[in-house]
N, C-alpha and C positions, 0 to 999 in steps of 0.2 A: 504494500500500500504506500502511495506517495505521501510525502510530508504535507502537501496541500490538502489531500483527502483527510488526513488525520486532523488537521486544524479545523476544517469545515465540518467535520463529522460525517463526511460522505463516504460510503463503503466502496471498497475496491470493486471494479467491474467483474473481477473473477469470482468474487464471493457473493454477488447479487443474484437473488432468485429471478428467474425469467418472468417478465411482465406478462407474456402470452400465457405462460403456465398458470400464473395467478388468475388471469382473466378466465381461463378454462375452469379453474376451481370454483370461481365465483358463479359461473353460469351453471355449474353442475350442482350448486347448493352446498358444496363442501366448505365455502368461505376461505378466508386467508389464514395462514398459519404464521404466528410470530413467536419470537423467543422472549418470554417474560419471566423474570425471577428464576432463570435457569431451567425453565420448562417450556416445551412447545405447546402453545395454546391455539385452538381453532376459534376464529371469530366468525360468527354466522350473521350477526346484525350488520346491515350494510352501512349504517351510520358509524358503527364501531370501526368498520373496515376503513372508511374514509378518514376517520379521525385518528386512528391508531396504527394504520398500516406502516410497517417498518421493514426496512431492508436488513438482510443478514449478511455479515461479512466475516472473513477469517482473520482473526487478530491474535498474534502471538500463539498460534497453534490452537486457538479456541474459537468456537462459533459464537459471535456476539451480535447484538442488534446495533443498528446504526446510532440509535440514541445513546446507548452505552458507550459506543465508540467516540461520539462527540464529547461526552462528559469526561471520558478518560483523557482524550486529547487536550481538553481545556485544563484539566488538572495537571497534566504533564507540562504544559506550556506556562502554567501559572496565571491563566486568564480565565475569564468567565464568558458566558455566552451573551451577556448584556452588551448592547452596542455602546461604545464610549460616548456617543453624542447624547444619550438618554440617561438622565439621572433617576435615582430611586424616587418614588413618589413620597412627598412629605407626609409624615405621620401626624396624627392629631396632637401629640405632645409638642412637636416642632411648631405647629401652627399656633398653639397656645403660647409658646415661648416668644414667637414673633409678635403676637398681640400684646404680651406683657411688656416687651421692649417699647412698642409704640405708645402704650399707656404711660410708661415710666417717663417718657419725654415730656408729658404734660403734668407732672407732679412737681410743683414749684417749691420744694423744700429739700433740705440736705442734712447730713449728719457729719460730725467732725470726728476723725479718727487719727490721732497723733498729728494734728495740724493739717491733715488732708481732708479737703471738702469732698464728701461723697454723696452726690445726688442719686436718686433712684436709678437713672439711666446708666450712670457710671458703675453702680453695683451690678446691674444686669450685664453690662459689657464685660465686667470681670468674670462673671459666672459663665458667660457664653464663649469667652476667648478660646479656652483649650478645646472644648468640643468642636468649635468651628474650625480651628486649625487642624485638629485631628481628622475631621471629615475631609478637609482639603488634601492632607498628606496621604490619606488612605486611598483616595481616588474612587471610593465606592459611591459616595453621594454627590460629590463635586470633583472636578478635575482641574488641575492647574492650567490657567490660561495666561496670556501675555499681560492683561490688565492687573492680574494678581501680583505679578513680579514688579510691575511699574508702581503699584500702590505701596508695596513693601519698600522698594527703593526710595520712593518719595519720603517715607517715614525715616529711613536710615539717613538720607541726605539732610533732612530737617534736623535730626538729632546731631549730626556732625556740625551743622551751622550753629546750633545753640551752644554746643560745647566750645566752639571757637571764640564766642563772644563772652563767655563766663566760665567759671570753674565747673568741673563735672558735678560736684556735690550740689551746686546751685541749679544746674540744668537737669538733674536726674528726675525730679518730680514732674516738671513741665514736659520732659521727653516722654515719660511714661503715660501721662494724660493725653498727650498728642497722639501717641501710638494707639491707645485704646479708642479714642474718639475718631480716629481716621481708619486705620487698618482693622481695628476691632469691630467697628460698626460696619465697615465694608464687607468683611468676611462673614459677619453674622448674617448680613443680607444674602450673601452667596449661599450660605448653608440653609437658612430657614425658609427662603423663598426660591423655589426651583421648579415650580409648576404653576399652572393657571389657578388651581384651587387655593394654594397658599397665598398667591398675590391678591386674589379677590378677597380672601379672609383678612389680609393686612389692610386693604382699602376699607373693608367693612368696619374694622376696629377704629380706624382713623376717622371715618365719617360719623360713626355713632358717638365717638368721644367728643368731636366738635359739636355735634347736635346737643349733647348734654350740657356743655359749658357755654353754648351760644347765648342763652338768656343772661348769664352772669357777665359775659363780655359786653352785651348790649347795655346792661345797667352801668357798667364801668364807663363806657363811652358817653352815655347820656348824663350820668350824675357824677362821675369821677370816683365813685366808691369801688375800691378794689376788693370785692368780696372773695375772690378766689385766693388772694394772698392772705386774707384774714383766716380763712379756713385752713390754709396750708400751715400757718403758724402754730396750729394746734397739734400738728403731726411731727414737726421738726423745726429747724431753722429756715424760715421762709426767705425767698429771694428778696432783694431790696425793691422797694416801690420806686418807680420812675415817673416823674412828672415833668414833661418837656413841653408843656403848653398845649393849646388847642389848635385845631385846624378845622375850618369850615363850621365853626361853632360847636364842635364835638371834641371831647377829650380823646387823646390817642390811647386806646386800650392796649395794655401789655399782656392781659390774660395771665396764663401760667408761665410766661417767659420773661427773661430779663429785660427785654426792650420791645416796644411796639414793632420795630423792624423785624425782629425774630418771629414774633407771632404772625405778622402779616405774610412773610415769606413761607412759613410753615403751612399756614392755612391755604394760601394760594396754590401751593404745589399739589394739593389734593384735588384741585378742580378737575383737570383732565384725567387723573388717576381714578377718581370716583365716578366721573361721567362715563368713561369707557369700560370700567371694570364690571359694570352691571348691565351693559348693553345686551349681552347674550345670557343674562341671568333671569331667573323667574322671580327674583325679588323686586316686585313692582315699586315698593316704597323707597328702597335705597336708590333705585334707578332714577327716581324723579327728585329726591331731596338732596342728593350728593352735591350737585353743582351749586344750587342756591346756598346751601350751608357753607361750602368752601368760600364762595364769593362774599357772602355777608360777613362772616367772621373776619376775613382778611381786610375788607373795606373799613371795619371798625378800627383797624390799626392806623389808618390814614398814612400808610407808608408808601414812599415812592417805589421801592422795590416790589412791594406786594401788588400794587396797581399795575406796574409795568409787566409783571409776571402774568397777571390775569389777562391783560390786553393781548399779550403774545399768544397765550393759550387759546383765547377766543379766536384770534386771527388764524391760527393753525387749524383749529377745529372747523371753522367756516370754509377755509380753503380746501380742506380734505373733503368736506361735504359737497361743495359746488363742483369740484373737479374729480369726483370719485371715479369717474369712468375714463379719466385721462391717464395714460400710462406713465408719462414722465412729468407728472405734476410737481414733484419736489425739485426736479432739475429746473423746470420753468420758474418756480418761485425763487430758487437760488440765483438764477440768471437775472430776474427782475430786481432783486435786492442789490446785486452787483452793479447793474445799470444805474439804479437810483443813487448808489454811493458815488459813482463816477460823475453823474450829473450834478449832484450837490457839491462835490469837490470842485468842479469847474465853474458852476454858476454862482456859488455863494462866496462871500468874503470870509466866511468862517470854515473851519474844517468840518467834515461830516461828524466827527466825535463831538465837537462843540454844539452842533445843531441837535444831535441826538440827546445830549445831556440837557440842553435848554428845554426841549419838549417833554423830556421824561421826568422832570422834577416839578415840585409844586410852586416854587418861587424862583425869581432871578437870582436872589442871594444864595439859595441852595445850589443852583446850577453853577454859579460862579465859584463857590467853594469846591465843588467836585472837579471843576476844570483845573483849579489850583492844585488839588490833590493829585490829579493825573500828571501835571507838569513837574511838580517837585518830586513826586513819588517815582515816576519813571526815570528821572535824572538820578535819583538815589540808587535805583536798581541797576542802572548802567555803570555807576561808580563801583558797585560791589556785585558784579554779574554772577560770580560762581557760588558763593555761600551767603550772600546777603549781609545784613547787619545784625542778625540774631536778635539779642535783647537790646541792642543799641537803639538810639533815637535817630529819626530821620531828619535831614536838614529841611527847614521850611521857615517862612516868615514868622515873626513873633505873634502876630495876630491870629495865626491858624492854630487850631487845637491839634493834639496828637492823634486824633481819631482818623483812621484811613478808611473812608467809605468806598472801598473797592476791594472785593475779596481776592480777585486774581492779582491785582497789583500788590496786595499785602503779601501773598505767597512769594512773589518775585523779590520784594524788598527784604523780607525777613529771612527767607531761606535760599534765595538765589534763583536765577533763570532756569537752571536745569530742574530744580524742584517744581517750579511752575509747569514746565514742559511735561514732566512725569505725571503730575496730577491731572492736568488737562488732557494729556494723551491717553491715559487709561480710560477716562470717561468717553472720549471720542471713539476709541476702539470698540468699547462696549456698544455704543449706539450704532456704529457701523456694522458690527457683526449681527446685531439684531435686525438691521435694515436688510442685510443680504440674505437672511434666512427667510426665503419666500415660502409662505404657507397659505393654503386655502382653508385653514381652520379658522373660522370666524372668531372664536374665543381668543385665540392667540393674536390674531390681527388687532382686535380691540385693545387687548392688554398691552401689546407693543406700542400702539399708538398713544395710549394714555401715559405710559411711563416715559416714552420718548418726548412727547410734548411737554410734560412736567419738567424733565431734566433740562431740555433746551431752554425753556422759559426761565428756569431758575438760573442757569448758567449766564444768560444775558442780564437778568435782573440784578445779579450780585456784582455786576460791573459798577453799580451805583450804591451798593450797600455792602456791609460785611456780615459774615456768618460766624457764630461762635456757640459754644456749649450745645444745648439740646437741638437747636435747628441745624447746626453743623453735623451733628450725629445723624439726624434724620436724612440729610442730603447724602451723606456717605452710605447710609443704609439703603436708600432708594437706588443709588448707583449699583451697589452690589446685588440688590434684588432684581435688577433688570438683566443681569448677565445671562440668566438661564434661557432667555428668549433666543439669544444668538447661538445657544448650544443645543437647542431642541431640534430633533429631526422633523422634516416636513411632514405635515398631517398628523403629527403626534400630539395627543392631548392627555395630560396627566390628571385632569380633574375627573 
C-alpha cells in the first residue's frame, strides 16, 4: 500500500472487494459483507449498506477495513482526520466564559491587591490566559496564524520600548497589564469565539447588557446623576466620576466606563455586530432592538469618536444594501474614496486630514486641537521611529495638554513605528482573510459583515480619540473573535 493511501485511509486496489461482486450480492439479497470488530458481518438493510459500506484491505498481513486503516494511518502520522481549517465547535462552558468577559467590561469597580488595581475584566483575562494559550499551542481548537505572531511581537516590542525609557522594576507592572489587555484579550477572543453560535451569543450578551443599563445612562445624560457608579461603589472601589461639561444641553454620560469617549466607542461598535448577528436568527426581539440600543447609548456619550463610528457603520450598511447585487462593490467604494481624497487635496487649501478632522468633530476648537496633536505627535514619532519615547513626555506647546487623542499615533509615539505596523497589520490581515473566505452560508456572511464593519469603523474613529482599559480590551477581543471567519471552510456552519 502506498504512503498516500495510508494517509487518506484509502485501501490498496489489490485488497479491495470487487464492486461488481458486491452489486451481485446486493441484487441476490445477500447484502454486503464488512469487517466489524474482527468479525465478518452481513448487512441486509440497504440504508445500512449505503451508510456503512466499507472496503477491505490487506494491512501488515491482516485483513482490515478501510476505516480502521485511516484511523491507524492518522495515529501513525500523529494527525487527526479533522480538517485544519475547521475548529472544534465551542462548548456551552466556553460561551459562558465569553459572556462573563463581556459583562466584566461593564463592571465599573476594582479591587486592590498589593498596589495592583484589579478590575473584573483584568481578573477574567488572568483566568483565561493559560487556557487560551494552551488551546493555541495544542492546535486542537485554534491554530497559529500570522496575526497571532504579529500581536505577540507587538507586545514584546512594546515591552522593550518601556524598559528602554525606565528601569525594569518600574516597567514590569505596566508591561504585564499591557500584555494581558492586548494579547490576553486577543487570544481569548480567538479561543472563545470560533463559530457562528458563539459570536451570536457574544453579541446577545452585549446587546442585552446595554439594554439593561440604557435607562441609567439616559438618566445620567439628562440629570447628571451617575447612578451606575453609585451602585458600583457598593461592590468595590468605583471608577472616578468624570464631569467634562455638557454638549447640546445634555451631560456627557460615562456609564460604567472611565470616560464618555470609552462608553461611546464601546456602544457604537455593537451597532453592526448586533444588527447583522441576528439577521439569520429566529430571535425577533434582538433583531429589531440591537441597532437602536447601540445607537442610543452611544449618542448619550456625545463623543466625536462614537458618532463618527456610527456614521461609518451606517454608511457601510447602506452601501452593502443598495449594491448587494454588484460584484465589486467594495472595490468601487474604495476607488471613490481615493478619488475624493485626491480631489480634496487638489481643490482645497487644507489637507484632506484637516478637512476630515474639521467635519468629524463637534467644534472648531476641538478640531484645531486634534490637528495640533497630529502635527506635534507625528514629529515626535519621526524623532524616535524605532522604540518611541516609552514613558517619556512628548514635545508640544505649553498650552496643549498631554492627552493624545489619536490611538494609532499614540502607539507610534510610545512604542515606535514598527509596533504600530505590527498592531495595524495583524488587524488588517484578519479582515483580509475573512474577506477572501467566500461562503454562500448566509449566517457566516452576516456575521462577517457585522464584525468587519464594526472593526473598520472603530479603526477610523480612534484616529480622533484614544482607547484604554475596558474599551481597549473589548477592541482586542473583537479582533481576535473575528479571526475564525477567515479560517472556516466554505459552506461550513458551526452553529
